[in-house]
C-alpha angles and dihedrals in degrees: 000000000000093000090051090053094048091047090049091048091050091050092049092048091048092050093044094058119103109252094206109096130170100305131159144097095298099043114119097009118128125214120244087240088068090059090048091052091051092049092048091050091048091051091048092052091049091050093048091049092049093048092047091050092052092048094045092048091050091048092048091049091051092047093050091048091049093049094047092050097041095246126142105254091217095055096091098179095052092042093049091048093049092047091049090051090050090047096238100105110128110209096157097112115170116204113195116177 
């Protein structure tokens, strides 16, 4: 009995709805600015991923060097000096934006 009432109520609600939605020549069309926003967001995500990868790789390289030479990874001066003496210090930082 309850399922018959709920089915009947759903049918009445469905039939009572106005069938005229937003229709017309401009309905469903996106502006070119929307595409531009999506492209800009995609480029921003790619840049952030690239920058994070560079930073993470540099940090991992420094950590591995510090562990293999018995240096504290958080002692930047000693680590920079040891890496410079070994010839593996990477000072080519690129700052874009």
